[in-house]
N, C-alpha and C positions, 0 to 999 in steps of 0.2 A: 503493499499500500503506499501511498506518495503522499509528502505532505503536504498537508494543508496549505494553499495559495492566501486562505484569511487567519490574519496572526491577533484580531481583536484589534480594539479603539487605543487600548496602550502596550502597544508595543513595549516600551520600554520595561513593562513589568515583567514580562517573557524571562525564563530563566532565571527571577530573584527568588530565592528560597524563601526570603519572610513571609511571612503571613500577613493577611491584610491590614491587621492591629499595627504590625511591626511599621510597613511599607508607610501605613498613614502618620504614626508616629516619627519618623524619620523626616519625611516630608513636611510635615509641621515644625518641628526643626529645624531645618535647612529655611524656611520660610521666617520663622522666627530671627535665625543668626540672619538673612538677608536685612527683614526689615531693620532690625539693630544697626548692621552698619553702613546701612543708606543715610540712617539718619544720624549716626555720625558722624558721617563724612558728611551731610548738608548741615551738619552742626557744627563744623571748625571748617570748611569753607566759608561760612557767616560769621563765625568770630571773628576767622582771620580779617576779613574786609572790617567786620566793626569796628578793630581796633587797627586799621590801615596793614597789616600786615599781609604778607603777598600769598598766594590758595597754595598750596600743599602742592611738594613733587613729587611725582610716581617714582624718582630715581630716590631721594632720601629714605636714608634707613633710621631718623632723625623725625620726618616727618609719618613715617609708618609707625614708628613706637608713640606718636603722639596721635597717631589716630586710633590706634588699640586701646590706647590710657582712654580717651573718650567713646570707646565703644565699651570696655568692658566699666567704665562710669557711670554711663547711660543703662546699663544691665542692671546695676547695684542701685540706682534710684527706681527701676522699675520696681526691684524686690520690695524695695524698701516701703514705695508708694500703694504696691499692689498689698503687703501685709497688712496697711493702715489700715485699708477696708474692709478685711476676712475676720469671716466668726471664728472661733476659735478652733473649730476642726477644721475648717478650713486651713487654719495659719499651719493647725499641728500634721495635716497633708503636705503641704508644701516645704516645711523643714524636714520632713522624712524623705522626701525626695531629693531635697538639697544636699543631704550628706548621705545617701546611700551609697552602697559601698563600690566601688569601683566610676562613683561617675566623674570624671574629669571637665567638665563644665556645668558646676551646682547652678550657679543661677539661670544659667540657657533650660538646663533641664526643670527650671521650675518656672519656667517660662512657658515650658511645654506644655506642662501638668494644670496651669493657669488657662491657657487656650483651651485645652478639651473642657476642662468644668466650667468657665465661666457663659454664661450666651454671649456678654457683652464685653469680650477682653479685648476685639480688636477697637474699637471706640474706646476703653479704659488706656490702651495701650499708646495711642495715640493724642490722649488727654494728657495720661502723661508724660510725653516725650515733649510735648511744646510746652507743659511745663517748664520740665527742664534746659527746655532751650532758651525759654524766656531768661528764669537763673540766670543761665551762662551767660546770656548777652548782657545783662546786669552787671554781671562781675567786673570789678575793674582790671584792669588791661594785664597782661603778665607783664612782670618784670623783665626789663633788659640791661643787658648790660654783660662783662663777662663774669663776675661774682653768681649773679643771678641766675647765669647758664650751667657754674663749676658747683652751684648748691642743687641744682637740677629745678631752677624754681620758672625758668622760661618755657612752660605750658598754658596756650593759647584758652584751651575750657578745662582751667578746671573746678574741682567742685565745686559747689556752688556754698558758703559757707565756710570754703577753708582759706590760710591766708598762704598757702604759695607752698 
């Protein structure tokens, strides 16, 4: 018998040994990570523009580190903002997922759980992301100069409320 020419609507799934729930979980994780990275990059560009700094350079290791720092800080802000809104049962579930053995990215894992559990997750995500961006844009500009760079204080989007 020959192989069927019809491979289904989702050809990328063929040969994937994971079950449907695992694939959905992985895709959700990818979408959240992509959303955080896009928001982080947008924030980095906007903060730099706001403070009269040049746009990020794709070849710059320092810019890449700054981008990663902004993305991590945004994830931490999202975690904190969602955590404050959750009931005790939901907070406990979030904390269990984040501390699960073998979890390499606990904040991202927590966001995946929240996206599965909260029907309005993406609306809340956008609200919290926008609040974080506003706070970053209202923060004073980064200190400049060689001493500040030496001490690691030359970051455009420091966590709001920190002194550098």
